[in-house]
N, C-alpha and C positions, 0 to 999 in steps of 0.2 A: 604574808606580812608586807605592808606597803613599802617600808624602807628597803626590804630585800628586793622587791620588784623594781624600785627606782635604780638600784645599783646594777641589777641584772640587765635592765634596759640600757643603761649607759655602756655596759660592757659589750652588749650586742651591737650597739650603734658604733662602737669604736672598732668593730671587726671590719676587715677589708672588704667583706661582702656587702656592707651597707651602701646605699640606703635600703631599707626594708619596707615592704607594703604593710598596711594595717593588718591584713589577713595573716601575713607571715609572722608578724610580731605577736599577734593574738595566739597563734599556735605555739610559738616558742615560749611564751610566758605562761601558756596553759590557762588563759583567762578569756572570758567572753570579749567579743569585739567592742561592745560599749564600754567595758571597763578599761580595755587597752586604750581606746580613744580618749577617755577621760584623763587617764594618766599622761598620755602624750600631750594633750592640750594644756594641762597644768605645767608640764615641764617646758612647753613652748613659751608660755607666758613668762617663765623665769629665764628664758634664753638658753636652756640646755638642749633643746630639741628644735629642729626646723623642718618644715615640710618642703620637699622638692618634687619635681615632676615624676621622679622614680619612686618616691616614698618618703620615709622619715630618716633624717640624719642628725648627727651632732650639731648643736648650735654654737654660737660664739661663746656663750657662757661656759659651756663644757670645756672649750679650749683654754679659756682664761683660768678656769679652776685647775686644769692640768698643769699649766705653767706655774701657778702659785704653789701647787703641791711639789713640783720639781724643785722650785726655788727653796722651799722650806726644808727639803730633804738634801739639798746640795751639801757637798763636803765643806765648802767655805762657811756655810751657815752652821754646821755642826761644830766646826773649829771655833767660830766666833762665840757660840753659846758656851763652849768649854772654857774659853779664856775669860769670859764674863763671870762665869761661876767661880773660878779660882780668884779672880781679882776682887770680887765682892766679898769672898770669904777671908781673904788675907789683907785687903785694902792695899794692894800692891799692883803696879803695872805688870801685865803678863804679855809675853810675845810668843809667837809661833814662827819657826823658821826652819830652813833646810840649807844644805850645801849646794851652791851653784857650781856644778862640775865644769862648766865651760870656762868660767872666770876664776875658778879656784878661790871662792869667797863664800862668806855667809850671807844669806838673804833672809830678811824678815818678811813673811807674807802677810802677817796680820798681827795686831796687838790691841789690847784693851787697857785703857788708862784708868788708874785708880782715882777716886775722888779724894785726893789728899794734897796737902801743901807742896809735897815733893813730886815733881813731874819729870819723867825721863822720856825724852822725845826719841822715838825709834823711827828711822827712815825706812819705809816699806819699799821693797823691790829694788833697792840699791845694793850693789856688791859692797860688803863690809869686811874689815879685817877679822880674821879668825882668831888670832893669838891672844887678843885682849878681851874677848867676850866669853862668858861661861858657856853659852849655847854653841858658839863656834868651836870651843875646845872639846865640848862633849861630843859633837858630831865628828870632829876630826879624830878623836880618840878611838872611835869605832870604825875608822878606816884602817886598812892594813898598815902596820907600823912602818914598813919599808917605803910607804908613799908619803909619810908625813913631811919630809923635807921638800918634796915636790909641791905639796899644798902650800907650805909656808913661804917658800922662796928663800932667798939668800939672807942670812942674818947679818947684822943685828936688825930686828924688827922694830917698827915704829914705836917709840916710847910716848904714850899718850899722857902718862903721869910718871912721877918718880918711882912708882911701884911696878910699872909694867914690865913683865918678863920679856926680854928682848933676845935672849940666846937660845939656840936650838937645844942644847943639852939640858938646860934647866926646864925648858918647856916640855921636852920629851918625858922628863920625870913626872911632871904634872899630868901629862896625857896618860901615862901608864897607870897612875893612881886613879884617874877618872875611869879608865877602861875597867879597872878592877872593881871600883865602887859603884859604877852605874849612875853616877851623879857628879855634876861639876859645880864648883863654887868659886867665885872671884870676889876680890875686895880691892877697890880703888885701882883697877887695872885699866879701865877706859876713862873713868871720871873720878876725881878725888871724892872719897866719902860714899861712893855708890857701890853697892854690892849686887851680885846676881847669883841665882841658883837655877840650874837647868837639869832636866831629865829627858830621856829618850822616848820616842814613839816608834813602835815597831810596825813594819809593813806586813802584807799578806804572806810573805815568805819568811818572816821572822828576822829580817834585817832591820837595822836602825835606819829609818827613812827620814826622820825629822825630829823636832823636839820642841818643848815649851820651856820658858824661863821667866822668872820674876826679875824685876829691877826695882831696887829700893835702897834705903840708907843701910850702910854696913851695920850700924848699931841695931837696926830692926831685924836684919837677917841673922845677926849673932843671937839676938834675944829669942827669936822664933824659928830657928833653923829646922828642928824636927817637924814642927807643924807645917812649915812651908814645903818641905820635902814630901810629906805625906799627902798634902793637897795636890801638889803637882803630879805625883805618881798616880794618884787615883784618876785624875783627868787624862793623863797620858795613856793609861790603860784603856779608857773608854774610846779615845781617839784611835788607838791601835786596833781595837775591835771593829771600829768603823772601816778602817783601811782593809782589814782582813775580810769583812763582809762584802766589801765592794771589789775585792781582788786587786787592790791598788798596790803597786810596788814603788820603791823609792825612785826608780827611773821614770815612772809614769806620773809621779805625784804632782810635779809642776803643771801638768795639763789639766788637773782637776781642781786647782785653787786659783 
């Protein structure tokens, strides 16, 4: 089969023993020399094969294709596709984030904005307050409870709105509920009238490594709460499968995104 021969040839030329002579390739492919030469010439025209003094090797086109495939399969690309899928389904902005352990803060690594009149601007890569954001609360709730005070610092915490929870005891009660429910919701904690729902993403060892969250009007979240939670959990499960397949733990996560 011609397609099979093409991929077999590419795999051979990617081997550390390449370049290969025409005779060697003909023997490995188990085809006559004229057929092997015809195949090599066609792939050379496309840039996937080049001839050297020692024989045949991969061409620039093969390396470009490899880079494109690696980019398409990158974790960042998978995350972006997941966020876009949820955002399109819910018409809500969706963000992906994790805890910055050095700065004891929440960091958004990516977000996908909905095409709606309401836009919630998320600053990527910037350490953000944990106590006022659903995703921050969700991730903190899955840390050992005895470390919560260290993460949060000394109360009272910054009041971004008149609804912001600023005391440790009250916030601890919220965190225990989140830890039990596996989901976090906030309303007017960071901005008046804006609500958020967040769910966890588990790593290769079964620990909460990161999470995804929607940001939208509180009224929209109240009206579509179950649908939002279901969509987020489905995408979070797929992202968790990706982390598990790649063997990525929460400690190593920032290196991959």
